[in-house]
Backbone bond lengths (Angstrom), bond angles and torsions (degrees), N, CA, C in turn:
res aa  C-N    CA-C-N  psi(-1)  N-CA   C-N-CA  omega(-1)  CA-C   N-CA-C  phi
1 X - - - 1.454 - - 1.525 110.51 -
2 X 1.335 116.38 -41.69 1.458 119.87 -177.34 1.535 111.04 -63.98
3 X 1.320 118.05 -32.83 1.463 121.92 -178.57 1.520 112.26 -67.17
4 X 1.318 117.21 -32.13 1.456 120.68 -173.22 1.524 113.88 -92.48
5 X 1.320 117.80 -10.06 1.462 122.02 176.18 1.535 112.25 51.10
6 X 1.311 116.24 51.28 1.466 122.07 -179.45 1.529 109.08 -76.77
7 X 1.332 118.14 129.86 1.469 120.32 179.05 1.526 111.33 -60.96
8 X 1.335 115.53 140.70 1.465 121.62 178.62 1.522 108.29 -112.83
9 X 1.330 115.74 141.34 1.458 121.54 178.41 1.526 108.51 -116.11
10 X 1.327 117.60 153.18 1.465 119.65 179.98 1.520 112.15 -62.71
11 X 1.326 115.66 145.85 1.456 120.46 175.37 1.516 112.19 122.46
12 X 1.330 113.80 -177.88 1.461 122.09 -178.46 1.515 109.16 -128.10
13 X 1.337 115.01 137.85 1.463 121.38 174.90 1.519 108.29 -124.48
14 X 1.326 115.46 138.42 1.459 121.42 175.10 1.521 107.13 -114.47
15 X 1.327 115.78 123.46 1.455 122.07 177.84 1.520 108.09 -108.73
16 X 1.317 115.83 119.90 1.459 121.27 178.04 1.527 107.58 -75.99
17 X 1.322 116.35 135.73 1.455 121.19 179.79 1.526 109.36 -139.63
18 X 1.324 116.58 144.51 1.461 120.79 -175.89 1.524 112.50 -70.61
19 X 1.305 117.15 -45.56 1.458 121.22 -173.96 1.525 109.95 -119.82
20 X 1.328 118.04 130.24 1.466 120.42 -177.71 1.528 113.81 -61.15
21 X 1.334 118.06 -27.54 1.458 119.82 -176.93 1.526 112.79 -85.17
22 X 1.330 118.31 -8.92 1.462 121.75 -178.35 1.521 111.36 -96.61
23 X 1.318 115.04 154.61 1.458 121.00 171.69 1.521 107.92 -77.63
24 X 1.308 116.43 139.00 1.459 120.91 179.35 1.525 110.01 -68.46
25 X 1.333 116.05 120.80 1.462 120.10 176.63 1.520 110.94 -65.32
26 X 1.321 116.61 -31.21 1.466 120.58 177.94 1.531 109.75 -66.04
27 X 1.327 117.32 -40.34 1.471 120.87 176.55 1.523 110.18 -62.00
28 X 1.321 117.67 -45.48 1.466 120.64 179.20 1.527 111.36 -62.99
29 X 1.340 116.49 -40.40 1.466 121.93 178.02 1.531 109.96 -62.90
30 X 1.337 116.02 -45.59 1.471 121.34 178.26 1.528 110.79 -60.32
31 X 1.320 116.44 -47.09 1.465 121.23 -178.56 1.523 111.52 -64.24
32 X 1.321 116.55 -39.24 1.469 121.19 179.26 1.525 111.54 -60.72
33 X 1.346 116.72 -39.41 1.463 119.91 -174.83 1.524 114.20 -89.96
34 X 1.341 117.37 -34.79 1.467 118.76 -175.93 1.525 113.28 -97.82
35 X 1.336 116.52 -25.81 1.466 123.55 -179.11 1.533 112.79 60.67
36 X 1.359 115.80 27.29 1.460 121.97 175.76 1.524 109.42 -138.56
37 X 1.322 115.32 162.87 1.463 121.46 174.04 1.513 108.57 -134.75
38 X 1.329 115.66 152.06 1.452 120.28 172.68 1.522 108.61 -72.33
39 X 1.341 116.89 158.04 1.460 119.43 -179.71 1.528 112.01 -66.49
40 X 1.342 117.35 -28.01 1.471 121.30 173.65 1.522 108.79 -124.42
41 X 1.328 115.36 128.87 1.461 121.69 -179.35 1.521 107.78 -127.65
42 X 1.329 115.89 123.98 1.461 121.11 176.90 1.517 108.83 -112.30
43 X 1.323 115.75 130.88 1.455 122.55 175.70 1.522 106.86 -101.91
44 X 1.318 117.23 111.29 1.461 122.36 -172.92 1.519 111.44 -106.98
45 X 1.327 115.65 123.10 1.466 122.52 174.47 1.517 107.85 -118.11
46 X 1.326 116.31 134.11 1.459 121.51 177.32 1.526 107.05 -116.28
47 X 1.323 115.56 116.15 1.457 121.64 -176.05 1.521 110.67 -110.09
48 X 1.312 115.71 150.68 1.464 120.89 178.10 1.519 109.66 -93.15
49 X 1.321 115.19 136.73 1.463 121.35 176.44 1.525 108.64 -98.19
50 X 1.310 116.23 162.94 1.469 121.25 179.74 1.520 112.33 -88.91
51 X 1.311 117.25 22.35 1.458 122.45 177.98 1.522 108.31 -123.40
52 X 1.332 118.10 157.67 1.468 118.96 -178.65 1.524 113.23 -66.21
53 X 1.340 115.99 -36.98 1.470 120.07 -177.33 1.524 108.95 -138.28
54 X 1.321 115.64 136.08 1.456 121.53 173.53 1.526 106.72 -103.89
55 X 1.317 115.60 127.24 1.463 120.09 -178.68 1.528 110.95 -64.19
56 X 1.317 114.15 151.28 1.455 121.26 -175.89 1.526 112.73 -52.90
57 X 1.324 117.53 -42.59 1.475 120.51 -176.54 1.527 112.71 -67.75
58 X 1.333 117.53 -18.53 1.469 121.51 -179.28 1.527 113.23 -107.07
59 X 1.317 117.40 4.17 1.474 120.02 -171.64 1.510 114.69 -80.00
60 X 1.332 118.29 -28.12 1.461 119.37 -171.17 1.527 110.87 -133.96
61 X 1.326 114.92 136.70 1.461 122.65 170.99 1.525 107.55 -124.30
62 X 1.330 116.68 140.13 1.459 120.98 179.12 1.519 108.42 -127.46
63 X 1.323 115.78 130.33 1.460 121.71 175.14 1.516 108.60 -119.41
64 X 1.329 116.79 124.84 1.461 120.74 173.90 1.528 106.83 -80.75
65 X 1.323 116.93 120.79 1.461 121.98 -176.17 1.522 112.79 -95.67
66 X 1.322 116.79 -6.65 1.460 121.02 -178.50 1.511 112.07 94.22
67 X 1.312 115.60 159.44 1.463 124.38 178.21 1.525 112.83 53.45
68 X 1.342 116.42 34.84 1.456 121.13 175.94 1.514 114.44 83.09
69 X 1.326 118.50 9.56 1.460 122.73 178.93 1.523 109.80 -101.81
70 X 1.340 114.39 140.31 1.470 121.33 178.14 1.518 108.73 -135.02
71 X 1.315 114.80 144.40 1.458 120.87 173.75 1.523 107.39 -110.12
72 X 1.321 115.85 124.83 1.466 121.35 176.65 1.524 107.13 -115.75
73 X 1.327 115.42 123.10 1.461 120.60 176.58 1.521 106.72 -116.45
74 X 1.318 115.89 120.43 1.463 121.65 -179.46 1.522 109.05 -113.25
75 X 1.331 115.29 141.51 1.458 121.66 178.77 1.517 109.04 -115.80
76 X 1.318 115.02 130.62 1.460 121.55 177.02 1.508 108.90 -120.78
77 X 1.321 116.33 139.33 1.450 120.22 170.32 1.508 108.91 -73.25
78 X 1.310 116.68 163.37 1.454 119.07 -176.71 1.526 113.21 -70.81
79 X 1.319 117.88 -8.54 1.473 121.05 175.14 1.533 111.46 -100.58
80 X 1.318 117.46 1.01 1.459 121.60 -178.25 1.526 110.20 -104.30
81 X 1.316 115.36 142.62 1.464 121.58 176.02 1.528 108.02 -93.53
82 X 1.322 118.02 130.41 1.463 118.94 178.87 1.524 111.26 -68.00
83 X 1.309 116.39 123.41 1.459 123.06 -178.50 1.529 107.19 -124.14
84 X 1.327 116.60 103.65 1.466 120.88 -173.74 1.526 112.21 -61.56
85 X 1.341 121.41 -44.71 1.469 118.42 177.16 1.535 112.50 -57.40
86 X 1.327 117.14 -38.06 1.474 120.27 177.12 1.533 110.65 -66.22
87 X 1.322 117.12 -41.03 1.465 121.49 177.90 1.524 110.13 -61.56
88 X 1.327 117.33 -43.17 1.466 120.47 179.45 1.525 111.20 -65.36
89 X 1.308 116.79 -34.50 1.468 121.14 175.97 1.533 109.75 -63.77
90 X 1.336 117.03 -42.51 1.461 120.98 178.40 1.530 111.85 -66.41
91 X 1.331 117.33 -27.98 1.472 121.28 179.07 1.522 112.76 -70.50
92 X 1.328 116.98 -14.52 1.470 120.46 -179.79 1.527 112.21 -63.07
93 X 1.323 117.76 -26.23 1.463 118.72 179.43 1.529 111.73 -68.85
94 X 1.337 117.19 -12.46 1.464 122.58 174.28 1.535 110.83 -99.04
95 X 1.330 116.39 16.99 1.471 123.43 -178.48 1.529 113.49 61.39
96 X 1.320 116.06 30.65 1.455 121.04 172.85 1.527 107.10 -112.03
97 X 1.312 116.00 106.30 1.461 121.96 -175.56 1.532 109.04 -105.56
98 X 1.326 114.72 105.40 1.466 121.45 178.90 1.523 107.29 -120.61
99 X 1.316 116.13 120.72 1.461 121.71 -179.05 1.534 108.73 -98.42
100 X 1.333 117.81 115.96 1.469 121.12 -174.83 1.528 114.70 -53.78
101 X 1.327 118.22 -34.70 1.474 120.09 -177.94 1.520 112.92 -77.06
102 X 1.343 116.88 -6.42 1.465 121.22 179.12 1.527 111.55 -119.24
103 X 1.319 117.09 14.21 1.462 122.82 -173.62 1.521 109.40 -120.68
104 X 1.328 116.64 147.28 1.457 121.46 173.68 1.523 107.56 -101.22
105 X 1.334 116.08 127.66 1.457 122.70 -179.68 1.526 108.56 -104.81
106 X 1.312 116.45 127.69 1.461 121.85 -179.53 1.519 109.68 -108.78
107 X 1.329 114.82 127.35 1.457 122.15 178.69 1.518 109.28 -123.13
108 X 1.306 116.35 152.80 1.457 121.63 175.48 1.510 110.43 -101.83
109 X 1.309 116.36 146.21 1.465 121.76 176.59 1.517 107.87 -135.41
110 X 1.315 115.71 134.61 1.457 121.76 178.83 1.526 108.38 -112.88
111 X 1.327 116.10 130.51 1.458 122.10 174.72 1.523 107.46 -107.23
112 X 1.318 115.72 124.37 1.461 120.80 -179.49 1.519 110.06 -92.02
113 X 1.323 115.79 128.70 1.461 122.16 178.07 1.524 108.59 -108.07
114 X 1.301 117.06 137.83 1.465 121.41 -175.56 1.529 112.59 -88.48
115 X 1.328 118.12 11.80 1.464 121.80 -174.28 1.523 113.48 -93.27
116 X 1.318 118.14 4.55 1.462 121.43 -177.70 1.515 113.18 -73.64
117 X 1.305 115.67 171.12 1.456 121.54 -175.71 1.520 114.20 -95.37
118 X 1.323 118.56 17.79 1.464 119.63 179.91 1.528 110.02 -66.58
119 X 1.319 116.04 160.21 1.463 121.08 -177.10 1.525 112.65 -86.86
120 X 1.315 116.65 8.78 1.459 120.71 177.40 1.529 108.79 -66.94
121 X 1.298 116.81 140.44 1.463 120.20 178.96 1.529 110.23 -62.06
122 X 1.318 116.44 144.03 1.473 121.66 -174.35 1.526 111.79 -54.85
123 X 1.330 118.82 -45.50 1.458 120.55 -177.28 1.524 110.82 -62.39
124 X 1.335 117.46 -32.36 1.467 120.73 177.68 1.525 111.07 -70.48
125 X 1.331 116.12 -39.59 1.465 120.10 176.32 1.529 110.45 -59.42
126 X 1.328 115.58 -47.35 1.469 121.26 -178.74 1.528 110.05 -62.39
127 X 1.317 117.01 -45.12 1.464 121.01 -179.96 1.526 111.03 -63.11
128 X 1.322 117.19 -46.37 1.461 121.54 -179.90 1.526 111.20 -62.47
129 X 1.327 116.73 -43.54 1.463 121.58 178.43 1.529 110.99 -63.44
130 X 1.331 116.80 -42.41 1.465 121.10 179.87 1.532 110.49 -64.41
131 X 1.327 117.37 -42.91 1.468 120.58 178.25 1.526 110.98 -62.30
132 X 1.312 117.07 -37.48 1.465 120.96 178.60 1.529 110.52 -64.50
133 X 1.334 116.89 -42.39 1.472 120.59 179.82 1.520 112.13 -66.86
134 X 1.335 116.78 -30.35 1.461 120.93 -176.67 1.533 112.98 -84.76
135 X 1.307 117.11 -3.77 1.465 120.16 -179.87 1.525 109.48 -60.45
136 X 1.311 116.68 149.95 1.460 121.51 -178.23 1.523 113.16 -65.83
137 X 1.290 115.14 166.24 1.459 122.44 -178.73 1.532 110.65 -76.25
138 X 1.332 117.89 125.63 1.464 119.41 176.49 1.530 112.22 -65.43
139 X 1.318 117.38 -28.35 1.464 120.78 178.31 1.526 109.87 -60.02
140 X 1.319 116.90 -46.32 1.466 121.31 179.70 1.522 110.32 -71.03
141 X 1.333 116.63 -45.32 1.460 121.08 -176.27 1.533 112.23 -58.92
142 X 1.330 117.23 -41.09 1.460 121.07 -178.10 1.528 113.31 -90.41
143 X 1.330 118.10 0.90 1.458 121.55 177.94 1.521 113.83 69.45
144 X 1.323 116.61 31.48 1.471 120.70 -177.70 1.523 110.70 -83.02
145 X 1.333 117.28 145.89 1.467 119.42 173.95 1.532 109.37 -68.02
146 X 1.318 117.13 116.51 1.467 122.63 -171.28 1.527 113.61 -55.42
147 X 1.321 117.60 -35.36 1.461 120.61 -177.90 1.531 112.38 -74.82
148 X 1.327 117.62 -4.94 1.464 121.87 -176.82 1.527 112.27 -111.49
149 X 1.348 117.77 10.37 1.456 121.98 -174.00 1.529 110.50 -106.67
150 X 1.342 114.94 135.78 1.465 122.04 173.02 1.524 106.14 -121.93
151 X 1.333 116.26 128.74 1.459 120.68 177.29 1.518 109.04 -109.31
152 X 1.330 114.53 128.94 1.467 120.95 175.23 1.518 106.74 -110.73
153 X 1.324 116.05 135.22 1.448 118.09 -172.71 1.505 114.49 -123.94
154 X 1.316 112.80 166.19 1.460 122.03 175.32 1.523 107.93 -140.82
155 X 1.316 115.21 152.94 1.461 120.64 176.30 1.509 108.59 -110.32
156 X 1.327 115.71 135.73 1.458 121.39 179.74 1.523 108.27 -126.98
157 X 1.318 115.38 129.45 1.467 120.31 177.02 1.524 108.98 -88.91
158 X 1.355 115.25 130.87 1.464 119.93 176.71 1.511 110.09 -113.16
């Protein structure tokens, strides 16, 4: 980051990412188009545990990555619903104070197009694409404040 001298703007951004060891594609997409970063950037991964409930003291880990970047890894039991504001509250014990009403949350969305050259039968492409469109809203599922969410998308042909 220091080599590229990317302009930083005041505020905090949380980028949801599937795997803690991967770079957030949404962050890269955002950086490619805006050419700026917030002064604090949190990369949030929510992982499922093989237990029904994960105790509060074991639910969140925070790693300071330097230059205003933080990695937050949250663990949920399979009977627990992931609640991002609650996860951010638990991260405060690591001296990372992120207030959901003052933070921008970035999510990725993929739109599946049935016009690709894959060998999947057409009716299967249509069904798979329709099921993807009917999936629930991640904003609601993760308990995010709707007015604070930005979705960046990509189209994929199947």
